C-alpha positions in Angstrom: 88.4 130.4 87.1 89.4 134.0 86.8 88.2 134.1 83.1 84.9 132.6 84.1 84.4 135.1 86.9 85.3 138.0 84.6 82.8 136.8 82.0 80.0 136.5 84.6 80.9 140.0 85.9 80.7 141.5 82.4 77.3 140.0 81.7 75.8 141.0 85.1 74.4 144.4 83.9 71.0 145.0 82.3 72.1 146.6 79.0 74.9 144.1 78.5 72.6 141.2 79.1 70.2 142.7 76.5 73.1 143.0 74.1 73.8 139.3 74.5 70.2 138.4 73.9 70.1 140.6 70.7 73.4 139.3 69.3 72.3 135.8 69.8 69.7 136.4 67.0 71.8 138.5 64.6 75.2 140.1 64.2 75.0 143.8 64.4 77.0 147.0 64.0 77.2 149.6 66.8 74.8 151.9 65.0 72.3 149.1 64.6 72.6 148.2 68.3 72.0 151.9 69.3 68.7 151.8 67.3 67.6 148.6 69.0 68.7 149.6 72.6 67.7 153.2 72.3 71.0 154.4 73.9 73.9 156.6 72.8 76.7 155.2 70.7 79.4 155.9 73.2 77.5 154.1 75.9 76.8 151.1 73.7 80.4 151.0 72.5 81.6 150.9 76.1 79.4 147.9 76.9 80.6 146.2 73.7 84.2 146.7 74.7 83.6 145.0 78.0 81.8 142.1 76.5 84.5 141.5 74.0 87.2 141.8 76.6 85.4 139.1 78.6 85.2 136.8 75.6 81.4 136.9 75.4 81.3 138.7 72.0 83.6 138.9 69.1 84.1 141.9 66.8 84.6 141.6 63.0 85.8 144.7 61.1 84.2 144.9 57.6 85.5 148.0 55.9 84.4 151.1 57.9 81.9 148.9 59.9 82.4 146.5 62.7 80.0 143.6 63.3 79.4 142.0 66.8 78.4 138.4 67.3 78.3 135.9 70.1 81.7 134.1 70.5 82.0 130.7 68.9 84.8 128.2 68.1 85.4 129.4 64.6 86.1 132.8 65.9 89.1 131.4 67.6 87.6 131.4 71.1 88.0 127.7 71.9 90.0 128.4 75.0 87.6 130.9 76.5 84.5 130.2 78.6 82.6 132.8 76.6 80.8 130.7 74.0 79.2 128.1 76.4 78.5 130.7 79.1 76.9 133.1 76.7 74.6 130.5 75.2 73.5 129.5 78.7 72.8 133.1 79.8 70.8 133.8 76.6 68.6 130.8 77.2 67.8 132.2 80.6 66.7 135.6 79.3 62.8 135.8 79.5 61.4 136.5 76.1 58.1 137.7 77.7 60.0 140.6 79.4 58.6 143.9 78.2 62.1 145.4 77.5 63.3 142.3 75.7 60.1 142.2 73.6 60.7 145.9 72.6 64.3 145.1 71.7 63.2 142.2 69.5 60.6 144.3 67.8 63.3 146.9 67.0 65.6 144.2 65.8 63.1 143.0 63.3 62.8 146.6 62.0 66.6 146.7 61.5 66.5 143.3 59.8 63.8 144.5 57.5 65.8 147.5 56.5 68.8 145.3 55.9 66.8 143.0 53.6 65.5 145.9 51.6 69.0 147.3 51.0 70.3 143.8 50.1 67.4 143.1 47.7 68.0 146.4 45.9 71.7 145.6 45.4 70.8 142.1 44.1 68.2 143.5 41.7 70.7 146.0 40.3 73.2 143.3 39.6 71.0 140.4 38.6 71.4 140.9 34.9 75.1 141.0 35.2 75.2 137.6 36.9 72.6 136.1 34.7 74.8 136.8 31.6 77.5 134.5 32.9 75.1 131.8 34.2 73.5 131.5 30.7 76.8 130.2 29.4 76.8 127.0 31.5 74.6 124.3 32.9 71.7 125.4 35.1 72.9 126.2 38.6 70.3 123.8 40.1 72.0 120.9 38.3 75.4 122.0 39.8 73.8 122.2 43.3 72.2 118.8 42.8 75.6 117.2 41.8 77.3 118.9 44.8 74.7 117.5 47.2 75.2 114.0 45.7 79.0 114.2 46.1 78.8 115.6 49.6 76.3 113.0 50.6 74.5 112.9 54.0 77.7 113.2 56.0 78.1 115.7 58.8 80.1 118.6 57.4 81.4 119.7 60.8 82.9 123.2 60.7 82.3 124.3 57.1 84.0 127.2 55.2 82.7 128.7 52.0 85.5 130.7 50.4 84.2 133.4 48.0 80.7 133.0 49.4 79.0 135.7 47.2 75.3 135.7 47.9 75.7 132.9 50.6 73.8 130.4 48.5 76.2 127.6 49.4 75.8 128.4 53.0 72.0 128.1 52.6 72.4 124.7 51.0 75.1 123.2 53.2 74.7 125.2 56.4 72.0 122.9 57.8 74.4 119.9 57.6 77.2 121.8 59.4 77.9 122.4 63.1 79.1 125.9 62.2 79.5 127.5 58.8 81.4 130.7 57.8 81.4 132.3 54.4 84.3 134.6 53.4 84.2 137.3 50.7 86.0 140.5 49.8 82.9 142.4 48.7 81.0 144.2 51.5 77.9 144.5 49.3 77.8 140.7 48.7 78.3 140.1 52.4 75.4 142.4 53.2 73.2 140.4 50.8 74.4 137.0 52.2 74.0 138.1 55.8 70.3 139.1 55.1 69.6 135.9 53.3 71.0 133.7 56.1 69.0 135.6 58.7 65.8 135.1 56.6 66.6 131.4 56.3 67.0 131.2 60.1 70.5 129.7 59.9 71.8 130.8 63.2 74.9 128.5 62.8 76.0 130.4 59.7 77.9 133.7 59.5 79.8 135.7 56.9 83.1 137.5 57.2 85.3 139.8 55.2 88.3 137.7 54.3 90.9 137.1 51.6 91.3 133.6 50.1 95.1 133.7 50.5 95.1 134.5 54.2 91.9 133.7 56.1 91.8 134.9 59.7 91.6 131.4 61.2 94.0 129.1 62.9 95.4 125.9 61.3 93.1 123.0 61.5 90.0 125.0 61.9 87.7 123.3 59.3 86.3 119.9 58.4 84.9 120.9 55.0 86.0 123.8 52.7 84.3 124.8 49.4 85.6 127.1 46.6 82.5 127.6 44.4 83.1 129.6 41.2 85.8 131.7 42.7 89.3 130.4 41.6 89.0 131.8 38.1 89.3 135.2 39.6 92.4 134.3 41.6 95.9 135.6 40.6 97.3 132.4 42.2 94.7 129.6 42.5 97.4 127.2 43.8 98.1 129.5 46.8 94.4 129.7 47.6 94.3 125.9 47.7 97.4 125.8 49.9 95.6 128.1 52.3 92.6 125.7 52.3 94.9 122.8 53.1 96.4 124.7 56.0 92.9 125.2 57.5 91.7 121.5 57.0 91.7 119.1 59.9 93.0 115.6 59.4 90.6 113.7 57.2 88.9 117.0 56.2 87.5 117.5 52.7 88.2 120.3 50.2 85.8 120.9 47.2 86.4 123.0 44.1 83.7 124.0 41.7 84.8 125.9 38.6 85.0 125.8 34.8 87.0 123.5 32.7 89.4 125.1 30.1 87.5 127.2 27.5 88.0 129.9 24.9 85.5 132.5 26.0 87.9 135.5 26.0 85.2 138.0 26.6 85.0 136.8 30.2 88.4 138.4 30.8 87.4 141.8 29.6 83.7 142.0 30.6 83.8 140.0 33.8 87.4 140.1 35.1 88.0 136.4 34.8 91.7 135.9 35.1 91.8 132.2 34.2 89.8 130.6 31.5 89.1 127.4 33.4 91.2 124.6 34.8 92.1 121.1 33.7 91.5 118.2 36.0 95.2 117.3 36.0 96.1 120.9 37.1 93.7 120.9 40.0 94.9 117.4 41.1 98.5 118.7 41.0 97.6 121.6 43.3 96.0 119.1 45.7 99.0 116.8 45.8 101.5 119.6 46.2 99.9 120.6 49.5 99.5 117.0 50.8 95.8 116.5 49.8 94.7 113.3 48.1 92.5 113.9 45.0 89.1 112.2 45.2 85.9 112.0 43.2 85.4 114.5 40.4 82.5 115.2 38.0 82.0 117.2 34.8 78.7 119.0 33.9 78.7 120.0 30.3 77.1 123.3 29.3 76.9 125.6 26.3 79.8 126.5 25.9 81.2 126.2 29.5 81.6 122.9 31.3 81.5 123.0 35.1 83.9 120.7 36.9 83.6 119.6 40.5 86.8 118.3 42.2 87.3 116.9 45.7 90.3 116.1 47.9 90.9 115.0 51.4 93.6 115.7 54.0 95.4 112.7 55.4 93.9 111.2 58.5 95.8 111.8 61.7 97.6 108.9 63.3 96.5 107.8 66.8 99.7 109.1 68.3 99.4 112.5 66.6 95.8 112.8 67.7 96.6 112.1 71.3 99.5 114.6 71.2 97.3 117.3 69.8 94.2 116.8 72.0 94.8 119.8 74.3 96.8 121.9 71.8 95.0 125.2 70.8 94.8 126.0 67.1 97.7 127.9 65.8 97.3 131.6 64.9 97.0 132.6 61.3 100.4 132.6 59.8 99.9 136.2 58.7 102.0 137.7 56.0 101.0 140.0 53.2 97.4 139.8 51.9 96.5 140.3 48.3 93.0 141.7 48.0 90.8 141.0 45.1 88.8 143.8 43.5 85.2 144.0 44.5 84.0 143.5 40.9 85.9 140.3 40.7 84.4 138.8 43.8 80.9 140.0 43.0 81.1 137.8 39.9 82.1 134.9 42.2 78.6 134.9 43.7 77.4 131.4 43.3 
């Protein structure tokens, strides 16, 4: 009851209610919110601090920036009243109010500027990515095969590790309750964030995060995808182990990457650490962390062949499910985090 009253008290102020209405439509930095609200940064920061303390917003550091977004379950806020309450309050905000309309107009201007910056970054790197894509089967064929293997099932809470441009979120986000893409390149996250906003995928978000230690509790996801990212990893098996930690019982993990090849220039020119993976090697990683290998598929290209490998976490027993019903997700195990260089992860863009 105290948490609920504190959240209601935090929202019961005109500027803070405006912030909730704005952050329901986009995740924004303090400087962006000052542009939308027309208020000083110290004042906006104070409002944000109160909203975060009440569990209505979550803050996500990304380099020197911090992004603010409405609380949701994948932010670790399951036990707070913030998520449901914020959604209810936002629905009650009248969109025909003059102040709200002005805020939304300014928000569109901020989004437009974001899209322009992201587009310029993509254009300046397009040739770099196209050089690698020319070596394997058309990406549309890979996407088609992935869709067939995933099928029409509900993806639940979906994680895209090494999200790059956010393309996988655009494809699979509509079939997920919530979807989060993690990447270590702030430039790629900027592009992905803009693309998702333009696609209107409000259930999707992107975060700065390392594949070896993602900032989520155990059992946070139903579906996890590693799309063209493991060949940059110093320890791919450790990345798979982290995915297994995050999977719920019965959850599915999917890896898309190259089969073994001899294209040594990819090491020097594009920072590939591994020249592909054999199916037996990937299956061994899966089994070593308690996952059961499932359907796989090879898509031959010239000269690179793309492999798609799937695995599932064991289903929970009825007794274990009953025992864990009211148990909150465990905190991230923590430990040291090995960061990938930005040029590596940029090449991991789908």
